[in-house]
N, CA, C and O of each residue as an XYZ file, in Angstrom:
788
protein
N     -27.974     15.714    -16.483
C     -26.683     15.673    -16.794
C     -26.777     14.334    -17.915
O     -26.913     13.138    -17.657
N     -26.664     14.939    -19.086
C     -26.985     13.805    -20.150
C     -25.793     12.931    -20.255
O     -24.684     13.366    -19.944
N     -25.964     11.726    -20.675
C     -24.660     10.881    -20.749
C     -24.122     10.299    -19.712
O     -23.101      9.621    -19.827
N     -24.769     10.494    -18.503
C     -24.286     10.127    -17.099
C     -24.585      8.433    -17.169
O     -25.594      7.822    -17.520
N     -23.075      7.892    -16.609
C     -23.355      6.472    -16.471
C     -22.595      6.040    -15.337
O     -21.367      6.030    -15.253
N     -23.539      5.637    -14.353
C     -23.365      5.280    -13.103
C     -22.079      4.168    -12.940
O     -21.666      3.421    -13.826
N     -21.703      4.254    -11.903
C     -20.397      3.043    -11.760
C     -20.929      2.150    -10.436
O     -21.668      2.541     -9.532
N     -20.385      0.970    -10.594
C     -20.679     -0.095     -9.634
C     -19.458      0.256     -8.573
O     -18.371     -0.112     -9.018
N     -19.397      0.820     -7.404
C     -18.407      0.819     -6.644
C     -18.028     -0.428     -5.942
O     -18.875     -1.165     -5.436
N     -16.627     -0.689     -5.906
C     -16.200     -1.957     -5.331
C     -16.510     -1.760     -3.705
O     -16.610     -0.665     -3.152
N     -16.641     -3.064     -3.061
C     -17.027     -3.062     -1.669
C     -15.672     -2.986     -0.874
O     -14.693     -3.524     -1.389
N     -15.545     -2.374      0.311
C     -14.488     -2.755      1.156
C     -14.667     -3.933      1.913
O     -15.778     -4.047      2.432
N     -13.804     -4.889      2.117
C     -14.211     -6.061      2.875
C     -14.541     -5.866      4.347
O     -13.855     -4.977      4.852
N     -15.171     -6.294      4.954
C     -15.733     -6.375      6.426
C     -14.455     -6.727      7.121
O     -13.786     -7.691      6.749
N     -14.047     -5.838      8.291
C     -12.987     -6.524      9.056
C     -13.328     -8.057      9.522
O     -14.437     -8.507      9.810
N     -12.193     -8.665      9.517
C     -12.398    -10.129      9.815
C     -13.362    -10.293     11.103
O     -14.336    -11.045     11.114
N     -13.006     -9.587     12.047
C     -13.626    -10.026     13.352
C     -14.904     -9.747     13.575
O     -15.499    -10.172     14.566
N     -15.520     -8.902     12.545
C     -16.905     -8.353     12.625
C     -17.717     -9.087     11.448
O     -18.876     -8.692     11.320
N     -17.365     -9.908     10.730
C     -18.030    -10.562      9.611
C     -19.323    -11.237     10.281
O     -20.428    -11.058      9.769
N     -19.198    -11.847     11.189
C     -20.506    -12.506     11.776
C     -20.974    -11.783     13.089
O     -21.396    -12.457     14.028
N     -20.898    -10.349     13.162
C     -21.428     -9.747     14.401
C     -22.920     -9.872     14.491
O     -23.722     -9.557     13.611
N     -23.170    -10.346     15.610
C     -24.396    -10.522     15.822
C     -25.209     -9.659     16.876
O     -26.398     -9.820     17.151
N     -24.220     -8.568     17.501
C     -24.855     -7.790     18.665
C     -26.081     -7.111     18.571
O     -26.829     -6.943     19.534
N     -26.323     -6.680     17.319
C     -27.451     -5.793     17.017
C     -28.777     -6.503     16.608
O     -29.905     -6.043     16.779
N     -28.466     -7.669     16.054
C     -29.799     -8.786     15.786
C     -29.940     -8.754     14.298
O     -30.628     -9.672     13.852
N     -29.444     -7.899     13.411
C     -29.681     -7.781     12.230
C     -29.334     -9.036     11.379
O     -29.940     -9.364     10.359
N     -28.341     -9.659     11.897
C     -27.994    -11.071     11.263
C     -28.925    -11.996     11.174
O     -28.765    -12.964     10.430
N     -29.979    -11.840     11.885
C     -30.952    -12.885     11.877
C     -31.911    -12.578     10.539
O     -32.697    -13.434     10.133
N     -31.772    -11.322      9.919
C     -32.601    -11.120      8.938
C     -31.993    -11.770      7.505
O     -32.622    -11.745      6.447
N     -30.880    -12.256      7.642
C     -30.401    -12.887      6.484
C     -29.808    -12.074      5.554
O     -29.509    -12.557      4.462
N     -29.593    -10.956      5.792
C     -28.780     -9.957      4.690
C     -27.247     -9.900      5.207
O     -26.870     -9.986      6.375
N     -26.545     -9.750      4.173
C     -25.025     -9.736      4.544
C     -24.462     -8.359      5.040
O     -24.984     -7.259      4.863
N     -23.298     -8.639      5.694
C     -22.665     -7.246      6.102
C     -22.039     -6.454      5.101
O     -21.179     -7.016      4.421
N     -22.328     -5.133      4.852
C     -21.639     -4.491      3.930
C     -20.873     -3.378      4.696
O     -21.572     -2.455      5.114
N     -19.557     -3.331      4.937
C     -18.840     -2.324      5.526
C     -18.849     -0.895      4.919
O     -19.106      0.141      5.533
N     -18.527     -1.019      3.613
C     -18.484      0.289      2.887
C     -18.370      0.107      1.394
O     -18.257     -1.042      0.966
N     -18.387      1.049      0.626
C     -18.076      0.959     -0.808
C     -17.373      2.037     -1.400
O     -17.446      3.129     -0.838
N     -16.728      1.927     -2.397
C     -15.825      3.152     -2.858
C     -14.493      2.930     -2.549
O     -14.003      1.805     -2.443
N     -13.691      4.324     -2.353
C     -12.320      4.331     -2.118
C     -12.206      4.300     -0.616
O     -12.667      5.242      0.029
N     -11.685      3.393     -0.077
C     -11.474      3.300      1.506
C     -10.752      4.514      1.957
O     -11.015      4.960      3.074
N      -9.826      5.125      1.170
C      -8.947      6.086      1.616
C      -9.451      7.509      1.201
O      -8.738      8.510      1.264
N     -10.772      7.500      0.764
C     -11.168      9.022      0.003
C     -11.449      9.906      1.205
O     -11.861      9.545      2.307
N     -11.132     11.210      0.763
C     -11.341     12.361      1.578
C     -12.742     12.737      2.035
O     -12.953     13.455      3.012
N     -13.612     12.247      1.326
C     -15.289     12.443      1.446
C     -15.862     11.308      1.662
O     -15.794     10.400      0.834
N     -16.542     11.188      2.865
C     -17.242     10.015      3.259
C     -18.684     10.319      3.325
O     -19.099     11.361      3.832
N     -19.383      9.493      2.859
C     -20.965      9.634      2.752
C     -21.694      8.565      3.543
O     -21.402      7.369      3.550
N     -22.689      9.152      4.214
C     -23.082      8.359      5.116
C     -24.763      8.232      4.903
O     -25.528      9.196      4.927
N     -25.123      6.940      4.708
C     -26.416      6.540      4.367
C     -26.919      5.646      5.719
O     -26.191      5.182      6.597
N     -28.238      5.562      5.619
C     -28.877      4.716      6.619
C     -28.529      3.301      6.669
O     -28.278      2.836      7.781
N     -28.477      2.611      5.744
C     -28.291      1.311      5.603
C     -27.924      0.831      3.983
O     -28.352      1.481      3.028
N     -27.118     -0.333      3.824
C     -26.957     -0.778      2.593
C     -28.167     -0.915      1.579
O     -29.259     -1.139      2.099
N     -28.122     -0.825      0.406
C     -29.349     -1.040     -0.582
C     -29.030     -2.310     -1.261
O     -28.030     -2.987     -1.023
N     -30.030     -2.611     -2.200
C     -29.814     -3.755     -3.111
C     -28.607     -3.527     -4.106
O     -28.563     -2.559     -4.864
N     -27.691     -4.445     -4.041
C     -26.479     -4.509     -5.002
C     -26.751     -5.424     -6.239
O     -26.313     -5.090     -7.340
N     -27.524     -6.666     -6.061
C     -27.697     -7.573     -7.117
C     -28.972     -7.797     -7.381
O     -29.830     -7.568     -6.529
N     -29.281     -8.289     -8.629
C     -30.637     -8.526     -9.260
C     -30.898    -10.080     -8.622
O     -30.114    -10.621     -7.841
N     -32.017    -10.617     -9.059
C     -32.381    -11.948     -8.636
C     -31.605    -12.882     -9.344
O     -31.582    -14.015     -8.864
N     -30.904    -12.657    -10.466
C     -29.929    -13.585    -11.087
C     -28.539    -13.470    -10.616
O     -27.674    -14.096    -11.227
N     -28.177    -12.642     -9.461
C     -26.999    -12.510     -8.743
C     -25.962    -11.467     -9.643
O     -24.764    -11.414     -9.365
N     -26.528    -10.690    -10.692
C     -25.732     -9.825    -11.415
C     -25.751     -8.513    -10.697
O     -26.851     -8.031    -10.430
N     -24.664     -7.883    -10.356
C     -24.588     -6.638     -9.861
C     -25.084     -5.592    -10.527
O     -25.014     -5.628    -11.756
N     -25.652     -4.509     -9.910
C     -26.040     -3.326    -10.557
C     -26.081     -2.347     -9.675
O     -26.038     -2.523     -8.457
N     -26.175     -1.129    -10.307
C     -25.925      0.239     -9.452
C     -27.600      0.736     -9.313
O     -28.358      1.093    -10.215
N     -27.852      0.616     -7.871
C     -29.327      1.019     -7.434
C     -29.567      2.467     -7.549
O     -28.716      3.357     -7.537
N     -30.921      2.586     -7.668
C     -31.222      4.179     -7.734
C     -30.604      5.306     -6.815
O     -30.326      6.456     -7.155
N     -30.428      4.626     -5.377
C     -29.487      5.509     -4.615
C     -28.320      5.962     -4.947
O     -27.905      7.105     -4.756
N     -27.655      4.897     -5.555
C     -26.202      5.232     -6.040
C     -26.054      6.012     -7.055
O     -25.143      6.827     -7.201
N     -27.279      5.714     -8.077
C     -27.060      6.705     -9.421
C     -27.435      7.892     -9.018
O     -26.673      8.716     -9.523
N     -28.337      8.464     -8.270
C     -28.717      9.617     -7.900
C     -27.586     10.338     -7.099
O     -27.335     11.497     -7.428
N     -26.959      9.833     -6.198
C     -25.873     10.112     -5.390
C     -24.601     10.388     -6.380
O     -24.167     11.526     -6.557
N     -24.115      9.368     -6.931
C     -23.132      9.685     -8.143
C     -23.235     10.801     -9.005
O     -22.332     11.627     -9.136
N     -24.546     10.848     -9.718
C     -24.906     12.038    -10.595
C     -24.551     13.441    -10.019
O     -23.848     14.284    -10.575
N     -25.265     13.561     -8.600
C     -24.805     14.686     -7.954
C     -23.326     15.106     -7.716
O     -22.822     16.195     -7.988
N     -22.778     14.099     -7.195
C     -21.238     14.114     -6.692
C     -20.404     14.339     -7.882
O     -19.449     15.116     -7.882
N     -20.810     13.596     -8.968
C     -19.745     13.897    -10.119
C     -19.995     15.409    -10.724
O     -19.080     16.127    -11.126
N     -21.263     15.737    -10.721
C     -21.796     16.928    -11.345
C     -21.110     17.961    -10.684
O     -20.954     18.997    -11.331
N     -20.592     17.905     -9.356
C     -20.277     18.809     -8.571
C     -18.815     19.143     -8.630
O     -18.297     20.215     -8.314
N     -18.251     18.101     -9.067
C     -16.683     18.126     -9.478
C     -15.949     16.836     -8.831
O     -14.763     16.641     -9.098
N     -16.650     15.966     -7.990
C     -15.836     14.747     -7.605
C     -15.688     13.824     -8.589
O     -16.446     13.731     -9.554
N     -14.697     13.104     -8.376
C     -14.578     11.753     -8.996
C     -14.803     10.455     -8.269
O     -14.912     10.521     -7.045
N     -14.883      9.325     -8.842
C     -14.907      8.249     -8.058
C     -14.045      7.943     -6.886
O     -14.383      7.436     -5.817
N     -12.796      8.366     -7.299
C     -11.723      7.952     -6.199
C     -11.890      9.072     -4.814
O     -11.229      8.924     -3.786
N     -12.689      9.962     -4.975
C     -12.787     10.952     -3.916
C     -13.733     10.499     -3.122
O     -13.880     11.171     -2.101
N     -14.575      9.392     -3.268
C     -15.770      9.113     -2.542
C     -15.748      7.794     -1.858
O     -15.387      6.805     -2.496
N     -16.112      7.693     -0.584
C     -16.418      6.345      0.158
C     -17.777      6.503      0.805
O     -18.163      7.490      1.430
N     -18.441      5.394      0.566
C     -19.751      5.378      1.346
C     -20.026      4.417      2.174
O     -19.836      3.264      1.785
N     -20.511      4.643      3.443
C     -20.762      3.641      4.458
C     -22.178      4.036      5.018
O     -22.934      4.871      4.522
N     -22.392      3.281      6.140
C     -23.810      3.136      6.616
C     -23.762      3.263      8.022
O     -22.687      3.129      8.605
N     -25.001      3.553      8.744
C     -25.163      3.542     10.097
C     -25.464      1.996     10.461
O     -24.914      1.433     11.408
N     -26.387      1.378      9.612
C     -26.630     -0.131      9.838
C     -25.874     -0.682      8.694
O     -26.043     -0.336      7.525
N     -24.879     -1.720      9.186
C     -24.072     -2.308      8.205
C     -24.888     -3.391      7.513
O     -24.349     -3.934      6.548
N     -26.130     -3.790      7.869
C     -26.965     -4.851      7.142
C     -28.120     -4.261      6.724
O     -28.617     -3.400      7.450
N     -28.747     -4.613      5.493
C     -29.997     -4.080      5.134
C     -31.222     -4.680      5.961
O     -31.513     -5.874      5.882
N     -31.877     -3.831      6.711
C     -33.094     -4.471      7.582
C     -34.131     -5.133      6.672
O     -34.637     -4.380      5.840
N     -34.547     -6.436      6.680
C     -35.681     -7.120      5.996
C     -37.208     -6.910      6.588
O     -38.311     -6.847      6.045
N     -36.797     -6.837      7.834
C     -38.284     -6.873      8.633
C     -38.124     -6.027      9.767
O     -37.024     -5.516      9.977
N     -39.196     -5.795     10.606
C     -39.135     -4.877     11.879
C     -38.168     -5.295     12.637
O     -37.918     -6.484     12.830
N     -37.423     -4.138     13.226
C     -36.471     -4.592     14.481
C     -36.555     -3.258     15.434
O     -37.307     -2.292     15.296
N     -35.687     -3.461     16.314
C     -35.785     -2.302     17.455
C     -35.008     -1.178     17.036
O     -33.822     -1.201     17.367
N     -35.479     -0.064     16.290
C     -34.536      0.844     15.529
C     -33.495      1.509     16.536
O     -32.281      1.407     16.361
N     -33.953      2.061     17.395
C     -33.221      3.149     18.312
C     -32.010      2.181     18.988
O     -30.868      2.638     19.026
N     -32.270      0.928     19.483
C     -31.453      0.168     20.232
C     -30.158     -0.238     19.026
O     -28.947     -0.062     19.164
N     -30.777     -0.736     18.029
C     -29.897     -1.232     17.027
C     -29.069     -0.072     16.284
O     -27.984     -0.415     15.814
N     -29.404      1.053     16.153
C     -28.679      2.193     15.739
C     -27.651      2.575     16.640
O     -26.535      2.982     16.316
N     -28.095      2.420     17.801
C     -26.880      2.848     18.873
C     -25.821      1.943     18.918
O     -24.649      2.285     19.076
N     -26.241      0.703     18.770
C     -25.056     -0.493     18.590
C     -24.355     -0.287     17.350
O     -23.134     -0.148     17.427
N     -24.904     -0.243     16.229
C     -24.157      0.008     15.053
C     -23.418      1.128     14.891
O     -22.452      1.109     14.127
N     -23.753      2.210     15.557
C     -22.996      3.450     15.745
C     -21.655      3.257     16.223
O     -20.776      4.056     15.903
N     -21.421      2.285     16.950
C     -20.005      1.975     17.594
C     -18.951      1.559     16.417
O     -17.815      2.024     16.325
N     -19.535      0.599     15.532
C     -18.777      0.385     14.370
C     -18.531      1.518     13.494
O     -17.457      1.516     12.893
N     -19.377      2.536     13.305
C     -19.285      3.821     12.666
C     -18.032      4.480     13.061
O     -17.169      4.882     12.281
N     -18.010      4.558     14.414
C     -17.290      5.453     15.212
C     -15.963      5.012     14.970
O     -15.059      5.817     14.745
N     -15.762      3.577     15.006
C     -14.417      2.986     14.895
C     -14.042      3.196     13.299
O     -12.850      3.364     13.037
N     -14.725      3.195     12.532
C     -14.518      3.525     11.015
C     -13.803      4.933     10.928
O     -12.721      5.123     10.371
N     -14.584      5.908     11.574
C     -14.064      7.186     11.279
C     -12.769      7.459     12.073
O     -11.895      8.196     11.616
N     -12.671      6.897     13.181
C     -11.227      6.941     13.942
C     -10.149      6.578     12.941
O      -9.099      7.217     12.883
N     -10.415      5.549     12.155
C      -9.343      5.051     11.372
C      -9.129      5.796     10.077
O      -8.016      6.036      9.610
N     -10.363      6.170      9.492
C     -10.258      6.927      8.189
C     -10.158      8.371      8.420
O      -9.699      9.085      7.528
N     -10.502      8.810      9.411
C     -10.257     10.582      9.485
C     -10.587     11.115      8.268
O      -9.703     11.672      7.616
N     -11.972     11.024      7.748
C     -12.380     11.819      6.570
C     -12.131     13.237      6.718
O     -12.054     13.738      7.839
N     -12.003     13.909      5.667
C     -11.727     15.427      5.563
C     -13.391     16.076      5.663
O     -13.657     17.152      6.200
N     -14.154     15.383      5.178
C     -15.543     15.723      5.355
C     -16.614     14.637      5.376
O     -16.400     13.583      4.778
N     -17.674     14.826      5.989
C     -18.735     13.833      6.072
C     -20.023     14.311      5.308
O     -20.419     15.458      5.516
N     -20.565     13.655      4.607
C     -22.012     14.140      3.924
C     -23.105     13.008      4.516
O     -23.012     11.853      4.100
N     -24.076     13.339      5.435
C     -25.160     12.588      5.886
C     -26.242     12.904      5.113
O     -26.785     14.001      4.979
N     -26.560     11.656      4.525
C     -27.852     11.667      3.420
C     -29.195     11.341      4.226
O     -29.131     10.263      4.817
N     -30.150     11.893      4.348
C     -31.523     11.642      4.816
C     -31.580     11.672      6.325
O     -30.500     11.586      6.910
N     -32.732     11.786      7.069
C     -33.043     12.088      8.301
C     -32.506     10.857      9.179
O     -31.972     11.141     10.251
N     -32.604      9.578      8.820
C     -32.152      8.497      9.940
C     -30.715      8.714      9.998
O     -30.258      8.736     11.141
N     -29.725      8.912      8.849
C     -28.403      9.045      8.877
C     -28.031     10.253      9.766
O     -27.115     10.164     10.583
N     -28.661     11.245      9.620
C     -28.667     12.729     10.410
C     -28.797     12.543     11.749
O     -27.908     12.877     12.532
N     -29.989     11.958     12.146
C     -30.275     11.921     13.462
C     -29.326     10.843     14.388
O     -29.008     10.941     15.573
N     -29.044      9.940     13.546
C     -28.110      8.906     14.309
C     -26.671      9.577     14.469
O     -26.071      9.440     15.535
N     -26.210     10.180     13.595
C     -24.837     10.856     13.477
C     -24.711     11.893     14.410
O     -23.672     12.044     15.053
N     -25.896     12.773     14.559
C     -25.889     14.020     15.253
C     -26.349     13.680     16.684
O     -26.335     14.566     17.538
N     -26.786     12.333     17.001
C     -27.232     11.974     18.023
C     -28.404     12.721     18.613
O     -28.402     12.928     19.827
N     -29.354     13.124     17.902
C     -30.348     13.896     17.987
C     -31.639     13.527     17.280
O     -31.787     13.866     16.106
N     -32.664     12.791     17.982
C     -33.964     12.442     17.345
C     -34.651     13.606     16.532
O     -35.221     13.428     15.455
N     -34.547     14.644     17.083
C     -35.253     15.988     16.441
C     -34.519     16.533     15.325
O     -35.123     17.330     14.607
N     -33.183     16.210     15.021
C     -32.663     16.809     13.760
C     -33.209     16.255     12.513
O     -33.537     15.076     12.385
N     -33.290     17.106     11.650
C     -33.831     16.971     10.044
C     -33.033     17.731      9.205
O     -32.308     18.672      9.527
N     -33.224     17.242      8.072
C     -32.212     17.667      6.745
C     -32.710     19.025      6.507
O     -31.896     19.942      6.397
N     -34.032     19.253      6.413
C     -34.468     20.549      5.918
C     -33.853     21.865      6.819
O     -33.637     22.952      6.282
N     -33.642     21.644      8.045
C     -33.321     22.533      8.981
C     -31.669     22.660      8.986
O     -31.113     23.717      9.285
N     -31.013     21.560      8.651
C     -29.680     21.488      8.834
C     -28.681     21.719      7.489
O     -27.519     22.123      7.527
N     -29.407     21.374      6.370
C     -28.760     21.453      5.155
C     -28.277     22.926      4.962
O     -28.731     23.865      5.616
N     -27.237     23.048      3.927
C     -26.728     24.339      3.443
C     -25.592     25.037      4.220
O     -25.116     26.139      3.946
N     -25.215     24.177      5.285
C     -24.093     24.799      5.888
C     -23.146     23.595      6.483
O     -23.514     22.421      6.457
N     -22.095     23.948      6.933
C     -20.868     22.999      7.245
C     -21.130     22.804      8.854
O     -21.289     23.857      9.471
N     -21.188     21.710      9.531
C     -21.505     21.324     10.928
C     -20.104     20.766     11.430
O     -19.237     20.231     10.739
N     -20.089     21.004     12.730
C     -18.754     20.128     13.454
C     -19.483     19.179     14.260
O     -20.192     19.605     15.172
N     -19.382     17.797     14.005
C     -19.907     16.953     14.861
C     -18.669     15.890     15.503
O     -17.909     15.239     14.785
N     -18.658     15.881     16.714
C     -17.482     15.030     17.145
C     -16.159     15.429     16.574
O     -15.261     14.606     16.752
N     -15.870     16.454     15.963
C     -14.563     16.841     15.453
C     -14.765     16.597     13.956
O     -13.781     16.831     13.254
N     -15.699     16.235     13.448
C     -15.893     15.695     11.866
C     -16.534     17.039     11.227
O     -17.584     17.407     11.754
N     -16.052     17.785     10.200
C     -16.924     18.586      9.262
C     -17.869     17.759      8.581
O     -17.535     16.734      7.987
N     -19.118     18.209      8.661
C     -20.294     17.649      8.173
C     -21.244     18.230      7.450
O     -21.707     19.301      7.845
N     -21.638     17.727      6.445
C     -22.866     18.470      5.753
C     -24.034     17.507      5.743
O     -23.862     16.309      5.966
N     -25.231     18.035      5.483
C     -26.458     17.375      5.657
C     -27.170     17.455      4.415
O     -27.422     18.594      4.022
N     -27.563     16.446      3.683
C     -28.423     16.489      2.418
C     -29.562     15.486      2.468
O     -29.467     14.523      3.230
N     -30.660     15.655      1.686
C     -31.612     14.688      1.365
C     -31.054     13.499      1.108
O     -29.882     13.333      0.769
N     -32.073     12.451      1.299
C     -31.784     10.937      0.901
C     -32.010     11.022     -0.592
O     -32.844     11.772     -1.100
N     -31.147     10.135     -1.319
C     -31.010     10.113     -2.730
C     -32.585      9.544     -2.939
O     -33.330     10.242     -3.627
N     -33.006      8.535     -2.474
C     -34.379      8.158     -2.755
C     -35.396      9.165     -2.716
O     -36.207      9.277     -3.634
N     -35.400      9.970     -1.614
C     -36.496     11.184     -1.609
C     -36.202     11.964     -2.692
O     -37.198     12.252     -3.355
N     -35.024     12.458     -3.142
C     -34.683     13.072     -4.443
C     -35.354     12.280     -5.797
O     -35.930     12.940     -6.662
N     -35.258     11.219     -5.867
C     -35.842     10.533     -6.919
C     -37.480     10.411     -6.833
O     -38.157     10.317     -7.857
N     -37.968     10.420     -5.706
C     -39.455     10.418     -5.517
C     -39.957     12.040     -5.618
O     -41.135     12.339     -5.812
N     -38.925     12.982     -5.464
C     -39.428     14.143     -5.343
C     -38.473     15.133     -6.342
O     -37.631     15.893     -5.864
N     -38.689     15.031     -7.569
C     -37.555     15.727     -8.403
C     -37.250     17.424     -7.996
O     -36.296     18.050     -8.457
N     -38.170     17.942     -7.137
C     -38.068     19.287     -6.733
C     -36.819     19.256     -5.836
O     -36.030     20.199     -5.889
N     -36.623     18.306     -5.086
C     -35.517     18.189     -4.276
C     -34.061     18.177     -4.811
O     -33.193     18.375     -3.961
N     -33.616     17.953     -6.237
C     -32.592     17.870     -6.831
C     -31.779     19.185     -6.812
O     -30.579     19.126     -6.543
N     -32.259     20.145     -7.033
C     -31.680     21.253     -6.902
C     -30.913     21.600     -5.585
O     -29.785     22.094     -5.564
N     -31.631     21.295     -4.534
C     -31.021     21.245     -3.277
C     -29.999     20.254     -2.968
O     -29.055     20.614     -2.266
N     -30.058     19.016     -3.408
C     -29.126     17.866     -3.398
C     -28.012     18.468     -4.024
O     -26.988     18.632     -3.362
N     -28.071     18.850     -5.308
C     -26.806     19.120     -5.906
C     -26.165     20.457     -5.316
O     -24.950     20.652     -5.357
N     -27.006     21.297     -4.804
C     -26.280     22.407     -4.018
C     -25.361     21.905     -2.899
O     -24.229     22.355     -2.726
N     -25.890     20.995     -2.190
C     -25.165     20.490     -0.955
C     -23.902     19.796     -1.602
O     -22.874     20.156     -1.030
N     -23.721     19.038     -2.479
C     -22.644     18.441     -3.108
C     -21.661     19.498     -3.651
O     -20.443     19.332     -3.604
N     -22.247     20.586     -4.165
C     -21.571     21.839     -4.390
C     -20.854     22.406     -3.286
O     -19.663     22.715     -3.317
N     -21.625     22.531     -2.312
C     -21.128     23.175     -1.125
C     -19.887     22.163     -0.512
O     -18.946     22.695      0.078
N     -19.932     20.795     -0.670
C     -18.971     19.835     -0.412
C     -17.544     20.168     -1.238
O     -16.415     20.260     -0.757
N     -17.888     20.293     -2.389
C     -16.625     20.633     -3.394
C     -16.109     22.096     -3.075
O     -14.899     22.313     -3.021
N     -16.980     23.028     -2.878
C     -16.325     24.251     -2.628
C     -15.567     24.198     -1.298
O     -14.531     24.855     -1.197
N     -16.027     23.432     -0.227
C     -15.096     23.110      0.949
C     -13.657     22.399      0.599
O     -12.644     22.773      1.192
N     -13.613     21.438     -0.311
C     -12.541     20.859     -0.789
C     -11.605     21.980     -1.480
O     -10.407     22.084     -1.215
N     -12.218     22.719     -2.300
C     -11.347     23.764     -3.065
C     -10.965     24.789     -2.179
O      -9.947     25.388     -2.529
N     -11.554     25.204     -1.007
C     -10.954     26.189     -0.099
C      -9.649     25.507      0.660
O      -8.694     26.165      1.073
N      -9.774     24.152      0.760
C      -8.553     23.606      1.470
C      -7.597     22.861      0.375
O      -6.828     21.959      0.705
N      -7.729     23.337     -0.965
C      -6.706     22.902     -1.779
C      -6.904     21.408     -1.995
O      -5.979     20.909     -2.637
N      -7.776     20.641     -1.664
C      -7.952     19.266     -1.834
C      -8.731     18.898     -3.096
O      -8.848     17.696     -3.336
N      -9.254     19.746     -3.894
C      -9.981     19.310     -5.024
C      -9.644     20.289     -6.120
O      -9.823     21.490     -5.914
N      -9.210     19.897     -7.170
C      -8.700     20.566     -8.194
C      -9.510     20.225     -9.624
O      -9.514     20.982    -10.595
N     -10.135     19.040     -9.559
C     -10.728     18.565    -10.974
C     -12.277     19.016    -11.088
O     -13.149     18.159    -11.224
N     -12.564     20.295    -11.032
C     -14.030     20.713    -11.331
C     -14.203     20.299    -12.682
O     -13.248     20.361    -13.456
N     -15.447     19.835    -13.092
C     -15.825     19.565    -14.590
C     -16.446     20.651    -14.902
O     -16.900     20.799    -16.037
């Protein structure tokens, strides 16, 4: 996709009562809470494992590799920035070892609250951690679940590889793009997406 220029998505403010949440223990890692990025009212919700880096050492915002790859596929499939909202299983970036299963279970409560409010038309889970957490199945994996639309707790859901995996293994790019095209086709059949590029 020549000439692709990634965007720095605006963050959605964390709800006031949750800014200092310490239930899962990730607040002790020193990373800040990121509730979500993009359009909070978007019909497509993208679920990642945890927030990535958004600022360099000089404090200047930048678009990390995860978001570059994600945006490139989404925009090429026909979505625009206002169609997308990105959130996470963990609302803070882990800096060191932590109790993964316990922490994810606690943080999933935040995600469930988010979904109840946002009621997205479609969810795209990126990577095995997001998939296993959202599907509540530690055996679930992207390779076996991608390429079709699933129903998870009443939400239409698509599974795709994590953008960082796609960057490390370029042979995954066609599958990654294919899954975003599947998402676009879903919106087209529902009459919700008319701006295909």
